[in-house]
N, C-alpha and C positions, 0 to 999 in steps of 0.2 A: 113922898108919893107912895101910895099903898100898892100892894101887888095887883089889886083889881084894876087900877088905873093904868097899868103898864100894858098897852095894847100890842099884842104880838100878832103879826100877820104871817100866814103860811102861804107861800107861793104855789099857785095851782096853774101849771102850764101844760097839763095833760100827761105828765110823766112823773108822778109821785104818789106816795101813800098818804095823801092829805087827810083823809077821814080818820085814820088811826092816830095821827099826830094831834089833830084837833081834839079828839076824845081824851087823849092822855093829858093834854094841857088843861082842859076843863076839869078833869078829875083832880088835878092838883090846885084847882081854884085860880087858874091864870086866865086872863081875858085874851081870847084867841079868836081870830076870824080868818077867812080864806080870802086871799088877794088874787083876783082874776084879771084885773086891768091895771095898767101902769099907775093911774091916778090913785089907786087904793093905797099905795105905799106912803102917801103924804101923811097919813094919820098914824104911822107905825112908830113904836118905841123900840121894837126889835123885829127882826125878820128871820124866819126859818125857811131854808131853801132845800127842800127834799128833791129826790130824783131817783128814778129807776129806768134803765133802758140805755139807749145808744147815745154817746157823747154828741156826735154831729147833729142828730135829730133834735136833741134837747136844745142845743144852741140855736138851731134854725127856728124852733118853736118860740123861744124867748125873743129872738130878734124880730121875727115876723109880728109878734103881738105888741112890740114896744116895751115889753117887760125888761129886756136886757138893758136898755138905756136908763130906765127908771131904777133898776137895781144898782147900776153903776153910780148913779147920782146919789142914791140913798146911802150907799156904803162909803163912797169916796168923798162926796161933798158934805153930806150931813153927818157922816161918821156914825151911822146907826150900827149897832151890833147885829151881826148876821151869823147864823148857825147853819152850815151846809151839812147835809146828811147823804151819805153814799155818793151817788152821782152828783148831788149838789155840791159836795166837797170837791170832787174832781173838776167840776166846771169852773171853780174859782181859780184853778191852776192855769198855766200858760198854754198847755197843749196836751194831747192824749194820743197814745199809739192806737187807740180804737178808731180814730178818724183823721180828717185833714183840716177840720175847722178849728180855729184858735179858740181857747177858752177866755175867761174874763181877765186872766192875768193879775188878779188881785193878790195872789201869793206867788212867790218865786218858786214854782214847783212844776213838775211834769208828771204825767200819768203813764205808767208802764203796765205791760201785760205780764201776768204770772207765766213763767216758762219753766215748767217742771221737767226734770229728767225723764226720759222715756220709761225707765224702770221704777219711777217713784210711786209710792202708794197714795200720794196726795193728788187729788183731782182738782181740776178747774171747771167751774167756779169754786172758790173757797166758800163753803156753805155750812152754816151751823154756829154753835157757840165756841168762842175762843177768848183767851185772856187778853186784857190790855194792861200793859205795865206803864204807869204814870212816870213821865220823864221830868215834869216840872210841877211844883206845888202851886196852889193858888189859881188854878185854872178851872175850866168847866168839869174836868175829871176829878177834881178834889185833891186830897193830900195823901192818899194811901199809896205811897211810893213802894212800900215793901210788900203790899198785899194786892196782887193783881185782881181786877174785877172782870166778870164775864159778860160779854155782849154778843148779840146775834149778827152774823155777817152773811151777806150774799153778794159776791163780786168776783169778777175775773181780772180786774185791773186795780192797781194800787198807786198811791201817791208817793213820789220821790221828791223830798224837799231839798232845795239847794243850800239852805242855812239851818244848821242844827238847832239854833235858838227858836225856830218856828215849831219844832217837834215837841208835842206835849204827851203823846202816847204812842207806844210801839206794840206790835203783835208779831208772833212768830208763826209762819206758815211755810215751812221749808227753809226760810230765812226770815230775818226781821224785816218788817215793813212799817211805814208810818200809818198808824190807825187813827191818829188825831193830830191836828195842827192848830196853832193860834198865831196870828200876826195882827197886831194892833186890835182893831175891832172885829176881826174876821176869825171865826172858828170853824173847823171842819172835823167831822167824825166819819170814818169809813163804815162803821157798823150802823145798825138800825136801833136807835134808842126806843122807838115806839114798839119794837118787838122784843125788848130786852127786860121786861118786867120791872122789878124794883130798881135794878141798876140803871135802866134807861129812864125811869121816872126821876131818879136823882139827877141825871144829866139835865133834864128839862127844868127841874127845880133850881139847879145851879145857874142855868141860863137866865131864868126869870129874876133871880136874885142879883145878877150882874147888871141888870138894866137900871138906868137912872132917870 
């Protein structure tokens, strides 16, 4: 199957940087479309799940539109590869300290809020460029374990995985946190690859290459 035939759908539920992601995917010659209805996911070979904003509101939007059930079916029943970005990564976890609504629970992980000491120079949200240290080779992050790559972050909450084997990337902001995970066909990155120039472009290339 050629790269062009691997149809990637980017979920649009009113809370994601969809346009920038579509533009970058098309720039690397990947077939990409926007999914706005549950039935759109039927034709996907891979799904990108972006998100910016509040955890509870995002889950409510997805549930109300029917996209939540469609995503669960695509990921769990059809085993389609999914890449969650920022809030999209967090929504695949079980819960978040940002709200009271349960997440998808696709990964055994919870979302915590950064709690910096009062006298810390570090501010919340964590915003700007930071390093990601690869924890496991052969993933969407590539194999550069000894050479951290830089990505663009904007977030006040971070993922805490219950199982070390799910962690594929870590970043330090006051202390180490999970900046990328992978569990079976589910991958999540806390940073924004669509804002991370050549490094983010390679993330999308790696995702496209992983599709079958």
